[in-house]
C-alpha positions in Angstrom: 0.0 0.0 0.0 2.9 2.3 0.8 4.2 2.1 -2.8 0.7 2.7 -4.2 0.1 5.8 -2.1 3.6 7.2 -2.6 4.1 10.3 -4.7 5.1 9.8 -8.2 8.3 11.8 -7.7 9.7 9.5 -4.9 11.5 6.9 -6.9 12.6 4.5 -4.1 9.2 4.5 -2.5 8.1 2.3 -5.5 10.8 -0.2 -5.2 10.2 -3.8 -4.1 11.5 -4.9 -0.7 14.2 -7.0 -2.4 15.3 -4.2 -4.7 15.4 -1.8 -1.7 17.5 -4.1 0.4 19.9 -4.7 -2.4 20.0 -0.9 -2.9 20.7 -0.3 0.7 23.5 -2.9 0.7 25.1 -1.3 -2.3 24.8 2.2 -0.7 26.4 1.0 2.5 29.3 -0.6 0.7 29.8 2.5 -1.4 29.7 4.8 1.6 32.3 2.7 3.4 34.5 2.7 0.3 34.1 6.4 -0.2 35.2 7.1 3.4 38.5 5.1 3.0 39.7 5.5 -0.6 42.2 8.2 -1.0 41.0 11.6 -2.3 44.5 12.8 -2.8 47.7 11.3 -4.2 48.8 8.3 -2.2 51.9 9.0 -0.1 50.6 12.2 1.4 51.1 14.4 -1.6 48.1 16.8 -1.9 46.2 16.8 -5.2 47.2 20.3 -6.0 50.4 19.0 -7.6 51.2 19.3 -11.3 53.5 16.9 -13.0 55.9 18.9 -15.2 57.4 17.7 -18.5 60.4 16.3 -16.6 58.1 14.1 -14.6 58.8 15.7 -11.2 55.9 16.8 -9.1 56.1 20.0 -7.2 54.0 20.4 -4.1 51.3 22.7 -3.0 50.4 26.2 -3.8 53.8 26.9 -5.5 53.0 24.7 -8.5 49.3 25.2 -8.5 50.0 29.0 -8.7 52.1 28.3 -11.8 49.0 26.9 -13.5 47.0 30.0 -12.5 50.0 32.2 -13.5 49.9 30.7 -17.0 46.2 31.6 -17.5 46.7 35.0 -16.0 49.6 35.7 -18.3 47.4 34.9 -21.2 44.7 37.3 -20.0 47.3 40.1 -19.5 48.7 39.6 -23.0 45.3 39.5 -24.7 44.4 42.7 -22.7 47.6 44.4 -24.0 46.4 43.7 -27.6 48.4 40.6 -28.5 46.9 37.8 -30.5 46.3 34.6 -28.4 47.9 32.3 -30.9 51.0 34.5 -31.3 52.1 33.8 -27.8 50.4 30.9 -26.2 52.6 28.1 -27.4 55.9 29.9 -26.6 54.4 30.8 -23.2 53.7 27.1 -22.5 57.2 26.2 -23.6 58.7 29.0 -21.5 56.9 27.7 -18.4 57.8 24.1 -19.1 54.1 23.2 -19.8 53.3 20.7 -22.6 51.9 21.7 -26.0 51.5 18.1 -27.2 48.8 16.9 -27.6 47.3 20.1 -28.9 44.4 19.9 -26.3 47.0 20.8 -23.7 46.6 24.4 -24.9 43.4 25.9 -23.6 40.8 27.4 -25.9 41.2 31.2 -26.2 37.6 32.1 -25.3 38.0 32.7 -21.6 41.2 34.7 -22.0 39.4 37.1 -24.3 36.3 37.3 -22.0 38.3 38.0 -18.9 40.6 40.5 -20.7 37.5 42.4 -21.7 36.0 42.2 -18.2 39.2 43.3 -16.5 39.6 46.2 -18.9 36.1 47.4 -17.7 37.0 46.5 -14.1 34.0 44.1 -14.1 35.8 40.8 -13.5 34.7 40.3 -9.8 31.2 41.7 -10.5 30.7 39.3 -13.4 31.7 36.3 -11.3 29.4 37.3 -8.5 26.6 38.0 -11.0 27.0 34.6 -12.5 26.9 32.9 -9.1 23.7 34.8 -8.1 22.1 34.1 -11.5 22.7 30.4 -11.0 21.3 30.4 -7.5 18.2 32.4 -8.7 17.7 30.0 -11.6 17.7 27.0 -9.2 15.4 28.7 -6.7 12.9 29.2 -9.6 13.3 25.7 -10.8 13.0 24.1 -7.4 9.8 26.2 -6.9 8.3 24.8 -10.2 9.4 21.2 -10.0 7.2 18.5 -8.3 8.6 16.7 -5.3 10.3 19.7 -3.8 7.8 21.6 -1.6 9.3 22.5 1.7 12.8 21.4 0.5 13.0 24.4 -1.8 15.0 26.5 0.6 17.2 23.6 1.7 17.9 22.6 -1.9 18.7 26.2 -2.9 21.0 26.5 0.1 22.8 23.4 -1.1 23.0 25.0 -4.6 24.6 28.0 -2.9 27.2 25.8 -1.3 28.2 24.6 -4.7 28.0 28.0 -6.4 29.9 29.9 -3.7 33.2 28.5 -5.0 32.9 31.4 -7.5 33.6 33.8 -4.6 37.2 32.4 -4.4 39.2 35.0 -6.3 42.2 32.7 -6.6 40.3 30.5 -9.1 39.1 33.3 -11.2 41.2 32.3 -14.2 40.3 28.6 -14.2 38.3 27.6 -17.2 36.6 24.7 -15.4 35.2 27.1 -12.8 33.5 29.4 -15.3 32.3 26.5 -17.5 31.0 24.6 -14.5 29.1 27.6 -13.2 27.6 28.2 -16.7 26.5 24.6 -16.9 24.9 25.0 -13.5 23.0 28.0 -14.8 22.0 26.3 -18.0 20.7 23.3 -16.0 18.7 25.6 -13.8 17.2 27.6 -16.7 16.1 24.6 -18.8 12.5 23.5 -18.8 11.1 20.5 -20.7 7.6 20.4 -22.1 4.9 19.8 -19.6 1.1 19.4 -19.8 1.2 20.1 -23.5 3.1 23.3 -23.1 6.4 23.7 -25.1 9.6 23.7 -23.2 11.8 26.7 -22.5 15.3 25.9 -23.6 16.8 28.8 -25.6 18.4 30.6 -22.7 19.9 27.3 -21.4 21.1 26.6 -24.9 23.1 29.9 -25.2 24.6 29.6 -21.7 25.7 26.0 -22.3 27.1 27.1 -25.7 29.3 29.6 -23.9 30.5 27.0 -21.5 31.3 24.6 -24.3 33.5 27.2 -26.1 35.3 27.9 -22.9 36.1 24.3 -21.9 35.6 21.2 -24.1 34.7 19.2 -21.0 31.2 20.7 -21.3 30.6 18.4 -24.3 29.0 15.5 -22.3 26.5 18.0 -20.8 25.6 19.3 -24.2 25.3 15.8 -25.7 23.0 14.8 -22.8 20.8 17.8 -23.4 20.5 16.9 -27.1 19.8 13.2 -26.3 17.1 14.3 -23.8 15.5 16.5 -26.4 15.5 13.6 -28.9 13.9 11.3 -26.2 11.1 13.8 -25.7 10.7 14.2 -29.5 11.6 17.9 -29.3 13.0 17.9 -32.8 13.8 21.7 -33.0 15.7 21.7 -29.7 17.5 18.5 -30.6 18.6 20.0 -33.9 19.9 23.1 -32.2 22.0 21.0 -29.8 23.3 19.0 -32.8 24.3 22.2 -34.7 26.0 23.4 -31.5 28.1 20.3 -31.3 29.0 20.5 -35.0 30.0 24.2 -34.6 32.1 23.5 -31.6 33.9 20.6 -33.3 34.7 22.9 -36.2 36.0 25.5 -33.7 38.1 22.9 -31.9 39.6 21.8 -35.2 40.4 25.4 -36.1 42.0 25.9 -32.7 44.2 22.8 -33.1 45.2 23.8 -36.6 46.5 27.1 -35.2 48.5 25.4 -32.5 49.9 22.5 -34.5 52.3 24.6 -36.8 54.0 26.0 -33.7 54.7 22.6 -32.2 58.4 21.6 -32.6 59.6 18.0 -33.1 61.6 18.6 -29.9 58.5 19.3 -27.8 57.8 16.3 -25.6 54.4 14.8 -25.0 52.8 15.8 -21.8 52.0 13.0 -19.2 49.1 10.8 -20.2 45.6 11.6 -19.0 44.7 7.9 -18.9 45.1 7.3 -15.1 42.3 4.8 -14.2 42.1 6.1 -10.7 38.7 4.4 -10.1 36.6 5.6 -7.2 39.3 8.0 -6.1 39.1 9.8 -9.4 35.4 10.5 -9.1 35.3 11.4 -5.4 38.6 13.2 -5.3 37.8 15.4 -8.3 34.4 16.5 -7.0 35.4 16.9 -3.4 38.7 18.7 -3.9 37.3 21.1 -6.5 34.3 22.1 -4.3 33.7 23.5 -0.9 33.6 19.8 0.3 37.4 20.1 0.4 37.0 21.9 3.7 35.6 18.8 5.3 37.6 15.8 6.6 38.2 13.0 4.1 35.9 10.5 5.8 33.0 12.9 5.4 33.7 14.5 2.1 33.8 11.2 0.1 30.4 9.9 1.4 28.8 13.3 0.8 29.7 13.1 -2.9 27.9 9.7 -3.0 24.9 11.1 -1.2 24.5 13.9 -3.7 24.2 11.3 -6.4 21.7 9.3 -4.4 19.6 12.4 -3.9 19.4 13.1 -7.6 18.6 9.4 -8.2 15.7 9.4 -5.7 14.1 12.6 -7.1 11.8 11.0 -9.8 11.6 14.0 -12.1 13.3 14.9 -15.4 15.6 17.2 -13.4 16.5 14.4 -11.0 17.2 11.9 -13.8 19.4 14.5 -15.6 21.3 15.3 -12.5 21.9 11.7 -11.7 23.1 10.9 -15.2 25.4 14.0 -15.1 26.8 12.8 -11.8 27.4 9.2 -12.8 28.6 10.1 -16.3 31.2 12.6 -15.3 32.0 10.3 -12.4 32.9 7.5 -14.8 34.9 9.9 -16.9 36.9 10.9 -13.9 37.5 7.3 -12.9 39.2 6.7 -16.2 41.0 9.8 -17.2 42.7 12.6 -15.3 45.8 12.5 -13.1 45.9 13.5 -9.5 46.9 17.0 -10.5 43.8 17.3 -12.7 41.5 17.3 -9.7 40.1 20.7 -10.7 38.3 19.1 -13.6 35.7 18.3 -11.0 34.7 22.0 -11.0 32.8 21.2 -14.2 30.1 19.5 -12.3 30.6 20.1 -8.6 28.7 23.4 -8.4 25.5 21.9 -9.9 25.5 18.6 -8.0 25.6 19.7 -4.4 21.9 20.5 -4.5 21.3 16.7 -4.6 22.2 16.5 -0.9 18.8 18.1 -0.1 17.0 15.0 -1.4 19.3 12.4 0.1 17.6 12.0 3.5 14.3 11.4 1.8 15.9 8.9 -0.6 17.4 6.9 2.4 14.1 7.0 4.3 12.2 5.7 1.2 14.7 2.9 0.8 14.3 1.9 4.4 10.6 2.0 4.2 10.4 0.0 1.0 12.9 -2.6 2.5 10.6 -3.1 5.4 7.4 -3.5 3.3 5.7 -6.9 3.1 
């Protein structure tokens, strides 16, 4: 009877006792594993370590600041009137950063945007405005979606926890931070068709497009948006996402074609991104690139798992999308990315923390379903 009377948006309330018990067992094992697997490089080296071309890691803020320094140098040179492609490869080489493969050289979009913002003294204002816009978009979406109700304030507060990373001025030049915040805003703005009414997707489309042209790691988000539109038979929207992907691939090819002629035979390849770090890759990237990094290891890891559980338990299109994003990027981080690439997690960490608001209800529903006869 409990399953029959449960709200449509409470996924685990509809599970059979056996499925719920197996789900609880899997959750327990995953929580234990997430509390003990390393979130940082084994041996006590923090994840803010970059491996240089000589293969020697340099610890802590010294080396991480060199990453930031590279991006800030690009911004300064663009602001002074230099063409990005005239200096970026020599700048990499000067600082002993790889230029092979070509994807090691960041897309120029953010350098030009930040150079323009800094010229107008609007950099900090723009970052705060983006954060507030993302929080506002999610407040509105939580207010419109079923299955939220009194959780609207809690969920929005959790969204603020994720978005507030934008307040850290030290990360201002990181491509992943800006792209991740834009994806969070895009997700919050998007509406699928309901009750015969057409969806509202154009604003989300343009925001996601900007994120994609800033950082290519936005591509899985865009592809999922397109696949979701196809699933809903929203042909015009699906076509728009398809055109965006094609335009981006052309832009990426153009970017690589400008980098390639400047690469010398003597330029070594950078360290491989194929690291296969498993659970540590997923949990470490998300925790260390979000405000969860302020918590002890044994708590930060399980909280990442619980954010995913919360999205899974919220039986709405938004919940399904959030769950797929969390699992999809999680699998990606399990396979690729070295320990010093932990900041890749900023692509999704801001938007995923809101799932924590739904985790207690998901656990309660699993327990209730497991006890049902």
